N, C-alpha and C positions, 0 to 999 in steps of 0.2 A: 755508793762511792758518790764521792761528790764532786760536782759540775768542776770541771777544769776551767779556768777564766778566761773571760772572753775577750781580743784583745779591744784595746779601745780607738774608735772610728778616726781619722785622723783630725777629724774637727775638731774633735772635742781634746784638743793638745793645748797646751798653756802658748800665748803669742811667743811666748822667749823660742820655744821648739820650735814653732813654725819660721820662726826669724832665725835660727839656728841653719835649718835645714832648705830653706830658701836660699842664705849664703852659700852654702854647699850646693846647691842646683848652680846657683851663678858665678860659682869659680871652676866649674864643668864647663859650662857653656864660654867661660872666658878663656879657656886650655883649649877647646877646640875651636874657639874661632881666631888663636893665637897658632893650633898647628897649620890651617886653613892659611892664613896669611901668608906664613912662611914657606909652605912649600908652594904657594902657586909663583911665590918669587916678588910680591908685592912691598915696594918700597915710599913708593908714593902716597901720599895724603889721599882721602875720598872726601868731599866737602868742597866747602866754598869762599869766595875770599871775603875778606874784612868787611867792606864796602856793599855786599848784597844787601838788600835790602828785605828784613822779612815780615811778613803784613800782622798784625796783634788781633786782638777781639772788633775793638774798636776800629777796626782800619786802616786806625794811625800805624807810618812802617818804623822799624828801627835798624841802624846797622849792626850787620855781622856782630862785627867787635864790640859791640856796645848793649847788647842781651845779658839778662840777668835772670839766675834761676828764676822759678814762682813766675816771669811775664806769663802772662796770658795772650796765647797763640792761636790762629786759626788751622784749624787741619780739615781736611778729609776724611771722612767716616760711613759715608752712605752714597748709594747709587739709586736713581728716582726717575725713572723716563730715558734714561742712559744720561742723567744728568746728574752730575758732583754734589752731593749737599755736604754743607761744613759745619763746624762747631767750636768752641772756644776749646781751649786744650792748655795746661800749663809746661810751662817750659822746665824738663826734668834734669838734665845736661846742656853742657857747652865744652865739648871737647877741642882743645885748643893744638893744632897739628904745629904749627907754626905762629909769631906773633910777626909781623910786619918786621922785615929783615933783607934790606934791598942785594944783602950778596948769598938770597939762597931763593933761587925761584923755582914758584910749583907751576907746572902745567898746566892750564886749563883751556876749557872750550867756549868760544866767544858766540853765543846762538842767539837770531834775530827772528823775530817772527812778523805778521803784519795787525796783529793787536794792535790797535790805539788807544788802549786800558791799562798796559801790562808797561810796567817801567821794564825798555828793551834795549839793547840787548839785556844778558844775563850770561851770569860767570860760574859755569860747574868743570869740576874734575871728570876726565873723562871714564873713570869705572865707578863715579856716581850714579846712583840711577832716578830718575821722573818720571812721571808720569805721561802715559805720549799715547795715542792714538796712529797705527802704521798707516801711510794712506794705499786704500782698497779695502781696509779692516774696517769692522766696525766697534770690535772693543779695545777698551782703554787696560793698557797693561805697563805695569815697570819695567824700562830696560834702562843699560848704562850710557852717557850719555852718549859715547861714541858711535853708538850704534842707530843713535838718531839721524836721517836722511834731513833731505830738501824735501817740500812737502807731505811730511809728516806733521801731526799735528798735539803740540801743548794744551795744555787745560789750565787758562786763563779764569781767576776769581772773577763774579762779574758786580758790578756797582753798588746793589743793595747787599752786598757779603755775604748771598746763600747758595748761587747757585755758582758750576762753572762753563764757561764757554770754551769752545774750540779757537785756537789761533796756530797758522800755518807757519811752517820755521821755512824762510826765505832765507839764511843764509849762515853759514856756519866757520867759524875759521879759530886755530889755535894760536892763544896768545899766551904769555907769562906773566901771572903774578907774584906777589911776594907775602903775602900772608891764608893760613890756613884754619877754618871752623868748623866744627861738623856739631850742628842742634840736636837735642834728640826728644820725642815726646811720644807718650803714651802711643797713638797712635801709628806713629811712626815716618810720618810725615809734615809740611807745615807746606809755607805758601814763599817763595822767593821770587824778589819782583815781579809780581803778582801770579807765577805761575806753580801748579802743586811740584815738590820735588821729594824724594825721599830722605830719611835719614841716614841712609846705607847706601856702601861702596866696597867695591873690589867683588862680596858675590850677592848673586840675587838678592832683590829684597823683599822677598819672604822669607829666605836662609836670616839672612841681618836680621829681619824680625825675629825670627823663632831664637835666632842666639841669645839675641839682646831681650830677651824676653824678660827673665829674673831679674837682670838690670833695673828695669824698665820697671814692673810693678813694683820691687822694692824700695826706688827713689818714689816712686807717686807714694807706696805707703807710710814712709817715712816722714816725707816733705806735707805729705797733705791728710792724711788719715790719724796722724798720732796726737 
């Protein structure tokens, strides 16, 4: 009796089939994200204002609203001896929740620190995440901006653009601005006004990173690997 045919391993699929599978997974992830957002009752954008300064790979800074797909940004990718290391990574997407519209206010938090090198203060919506070391703790983690307190520590980049240093939060106040942008990188983070921030809001950084994994890798493959 002849042997039954063995199924082909996934890595032997044609690129076209792999792209279709990735697209299906991405649609499922987007549906899950939509359900989470709708059921949570969230209506506000999770992002940054258009005047926020994003750090590029060469240390130069560009306003959020002037970013272009493919721009090489600095992102955090590893921790060595409790210090965060950076690398360059292309901008994969820029979600524009709202271009400047003075009759449509967006709620932000204005965060000040004791950093002399950071472009402080900076603005972030309350439910966007950023990298923080809580007062009395030793490990850094991503938390919502609304959970940051005075004397917590944010992570700003050093002058050589290789490692981070801690900057203590000195003042936080609510403000209203009128535009909203959300960049996307492969690492799920980037540098705003010299501080490490997350690309995600509404749900935790790790959940956002997982949900947007298909989109991140598909954009990276389409833009930079084909």
